[in-house]
C-alpha positions as CSV (number, residue, x, y, z in Angstrom):
1,M,7.6,-39.1,-0.2
2,E,6.9,-37.6,-3.7
3,N,3.6,-35.6,-2.2
4,Q,5.8,-34.1,0.5
5,K,8.2,-32.8,-2.2
6,V,5.5,-31.2,-4.2
7,F,3.8,-29.8,-1.1
8,S,7.4,-28.4,0.1
9,F,7.7,-27.0,-3.5
10,F,4.3,-25.1,-3.4
11,R,4.9,-24.1,0.2
12,Q,8.2,-22.4,-0.6
13,G,6.7,-21.0,-3.8
14,F,3.8,-19.2,-1.7
15,V,6.3,-18.3,1.0
16,F,8.3,-16.5,-1.8
17,V,5.6,-14.9,-3.4
18,V,4.2,-13.4,-0.2
19,I,7.5,-12.0,1.1
20,F,8.3,-10.8,-2.3
21,F,5.1,-8.7,-2.6
22,A,5.4,-7.5,1.1
23,L,9.0,-6.2,0.4
24,V,7.9,-4.8,-3.1
25,A,5.2,-2.7,-1.2
26,V,7.8,-1.4,1.4
27,L,10.2,-0.5,-1.3
28,A,7.3,1.0,-3.4
29,T,6.5,3.2,-0.3
30,L,9.9,4.4,0.0
31,W,10.1,5.0,-3.9
32,V,7.0,6.8,-3.9
33,K,7.9,9.2,-0.9
34,E,11.4,9.8,-2.5
35,H,10.1,10.8,-6.1
36,F,6.9,12.5,-5.5
37,F,7.2,13.8,-2.0
38,I,4.1,12.2,-1.0
39,Q,3.4,12.3,2.8
40,H,0.3,10.2,3.5
41,F,-2.2,7.8,1.7
42,G,-4.7,10.4,0.9
43,Q,-2.3,12.1,-1.5
44,I,-1.6,8.8,-3.3
45,L,-5.3,8.4,-3.8
46,Y,-5.6,11.9,-5.1
47,H,-2.9,11.4,-7.7
48,L,-4.2,8.2,-8.8
49,R,-7.6,9.9,-9.5
50,F,-6.2,13.1,-10.9
51,P,-2.8,12.5,-12.3
52,L,-1.1,15.9,-12.6
53,L,2.5,14.9,-12.5
54,N,4.4,14.1,-16.0
55,I,5.6,10.6,-16.0
56,G,8.4,10.1,-18.3
57,E,9.7,6.8,-19.7
58,E,12.4,6.5,-17.1
59,L,9.9,6.5,-13.9
60,P,8.8,2.7,-14.4
61,L,12.3,1.7,-15.2
62,S,13.5,3.7,-11.8
63,F,10.7,1.9,-10.0
64,A,11.7,-1.6,-11.4
65,K,15.5,-0.9,-10.5
66,F,14.8,0.4,-7.0
67,C,12.2,-2.3,-5.9
68,L,12.4,-5.4,-7.7
69,P,16.1,-6.5,-7.3
70,P,16.4,-6.1,-3.4
71,A,13.0,-7.6,-2.9
72,L,14.0,-10.6,-5.0
73,L,17.1,-11.2,-3.5
74,A,15.6,-11.0,0.2
75,A,12.6,-13.2,-0.5
76,L,15.0,-15.9,-2.2
77,L,17.5,-15.5,0.8
78,L,14.6,-16.1,3.5
79,V,13.1,-19.1,1.5
80,F,16.5,-20.6,1.2
81,L,17.5,-20.0,4.8
82,T,14.1,-21.4,6.1
83,R,13.5,-24.2,3.4
84,K,14.2,-27.2,5.8
85,K,12.0,-26.1,8.7
86,A,8.2,-25.5,7.8
87,K,7.3,-23.9,11.3
88,I,10.1,-21.3,11.1
89,Q,9.2,-20.6,7.7
90,G,5.7,-19.9,8.4
91,V,6.6,-17.7,11.5
92,A,9.5,-15.9,9.5
93,T,6.7,-15.2,6.6
94,L,4.2,-13.9,9.0
95,A,6.7,-11.8,10.8
96,V,7.9,-10.2,7.6
97,V,4.4,-9.5,6.3
98,F,3.6,-8.0,9.8
99,V,6.6,-5.7,9.9
100,C,6.1,-4.6,6.4
101,A,2.4,-3.6,7.1
102,I,3.4,-1.7,10.2
103,F,6.1,0.1,8.4
104,I,4.0,1.1,5.5
105,N,1.1,2.0,7.7
106,Q,3.6,4.3,9.6
107,Q,5.1,5.7,6.5
108,L,1.9,6.7,4.7
109,Q,-0.6,7.0,7.7
110,I,-3.1,4.5,6.2
111,A,-4.8,4.0,9.4
112,D,-5.1,7.6,10.1
113,F,-6.7,8.1,6.5
114,F,-9.4,5.5,7.1
115,K,-10.0,6.8,10.6
116,A,-10.6,10.4,9.3
117,Q,-12.9,8.9,6.6
118,S,-15.3,7.3,9.2
119,E,-15.5,10.5,11.4
120,R,-18.4,12.6,11.0
121,S,-17.4,16.1,9.9
122,D,-19.7,19.2,10.3
123,L,-17.6,21.5,8.2
124,Y,-20.2,22.3,5.7
125,E,-22.8,23.0,8.5
126,K,-20.7,25.3,10.1
127,H,-19.1,27.4,7.4
128,Y,-22.0,27.3,4.6
129,R,-25.3,28.5,4.4
130,T,-28.2,26.3,3.4
131,F,-30.2,27.2,0.4
132,S,-34.0,26.5,-0.1
133,L,-35.0,25.1,-3.2
134,T,-38.6,26.5,-3.1
135,P,-39.1,29.6,-5.1
136,P,-39.9,32.9,-3.1
137,P,-43.4,34.1,-3.1
138,P,-44.6,36.1,-6.1
139,R,-44.3,40.0,-5.6
140,K,-47.3,42.1,-5.8
141,I,-47.0,45.1,-8.1
């Protein structure tokens, strides 16, 4: 009996953490699009590599206010509502993670970014000349 309680406690803790981070990721996606007018995943990567925007002290606080309380409440509510049924809790957790992943992909076009990264491009071959690294022959004077 004691082992079941410990297992149930860790299962519910794991479910809470997974749902919480999935919801934070969704809310962070909405927050980033609202505050930085970013439309796709490539822009996020660009800004992470070359930060050009001024980040004030209020920005992290705004992120925390927008993302953490709703995700915390929703994760606690879902764990509380499904605490008695392990199978329902597992299915609900998978459903939440799946829906969150689809939503984030649609908002930031992550799959399109990786698809574009894997395609071969001939942009440089079409629009730029190639240069030879061999020196020209000597001139006769």
